[in-house]
N, C-alpha and C positions, 0 to 999 in steps of 0.2 A: 518124759524128759523134764529135768529140773536144771535151771541155770542159776548159778550162785555168783554174786558179786560182792567182794569184801571192800570195806572202806574204813578209814579211821586210823590208819597206820601213820608212822612218822618218827621223829626224833624226840626223845624225852630224857630228862636227867634221872639218875637213880633216885628212887623214892617218890617219883611222880606217878601220875595216873593217865590212862588212856582208855577209851571205849571203842571197841571194834564193832562194826555192824556188818551183817551179811544179809543182803536182799535176795530173796528167792523168787523166781518166776517159774511158771509151769504148774502142772497139776500135782495134787496130793502132798503139798508141803506140810500141811497140818497133820498128816497121818504118818509122818516120818520123824524118827529121832534124828537129832542133829549134833554135830560135834565141831570143835575147833582143834586143829592140829598145828604143829609148828616144826620148822626145820631150821636149826641153828647152823651157822657156818661150819662145814666139815663134819656134820652129823646127819643121822637119818631122821626121817619124819617121825614125830612122836605125838601121841594124843595129849591134849591139854585139858579139855573138858568136854562133857557130853550132856545132852538133855533129852528126856523122853518127849513124845509127841505132845503131851499135855503140859509139859513143864514141871510136872510133879516129882520127877525123879532126876537127880543130877549126879554126875561123876566128875571128880577132879584128880588130876595127877598129883602125887604127893608134893612135887616141887612147886605147885601153885596153890595148894589148899590153904584157905584162909586169906589169900590175897586176890584171887580172881573169882568172878561170879558170872556164870552163864545164865542167860534168860532168853525167852522168846515171846514174840507177839504174833500169834497165828492170824489175827485179823489183818495184819499188815505184812505177813510173810517175811518176817525178819527175825534173825537171831543176833544176840548181842554177847559180847565178852567184855565185862568191866574188869580192868586190870589196875590194881592199886599196889603201892609199895614196890614198884618195878625195880628190878635188879639188872645189872649188866648181862648176867647169864640168861635173861629173858630175851635178849636180842635174837631175832629170828624172822623168817617169813612165816606169817600166820595164815592158815588155810581154813576155810569153812567147808564142811562136808556134810552130805546127806546120806542117811542110812537106808537100806531097803526094808526097814522094819520100824514099828512104832515105839518099841520099848528098848531099853538099854540091854546090851548083850556083850559078853567079853570079846566077841568077834570084831566089835567096833573099835577095839583098842589098836588095831592095825589097819593100815591103809586098805588092805584087801577087803575089809569088812564094810567099806563105804561105797556107795553107788556113784555119787556125783561130787565134783570138786570145783571150788572157785580157783582163780588164778593166783590168789595170795596177796597179802599186803605186808610190807616190810616194817618192822618195829626195831628201832635202834635205841638202846638205853646206854647213855653215857655215864661214866663214873665221875 
């Protein structure tokens, strides 16, 4: 069992930055790939970024590439999402998720490919 708790959301102006944190508890965090998803108003949940168990391999959605950075601290069971140059279209609820595997895989690009989920944190980017 893995429990995930996101923090760091809030209101920010376009062009600003935020850093999300996802604190994990339970066993085997360091052996799991992790990801951030988001659900914008009126849209489905989409993957934003993912990171392998070691942090050595990362994936980014085209819409955030070059602006967002995913990282992890296995010693402290935490995953981060640094978000820069935020745009109004980044407004969404952001979710942390844990995969049932250590490495990245295309199955992780959909919700069904992830094992555990946090409750989400809202980010609102004003124009």
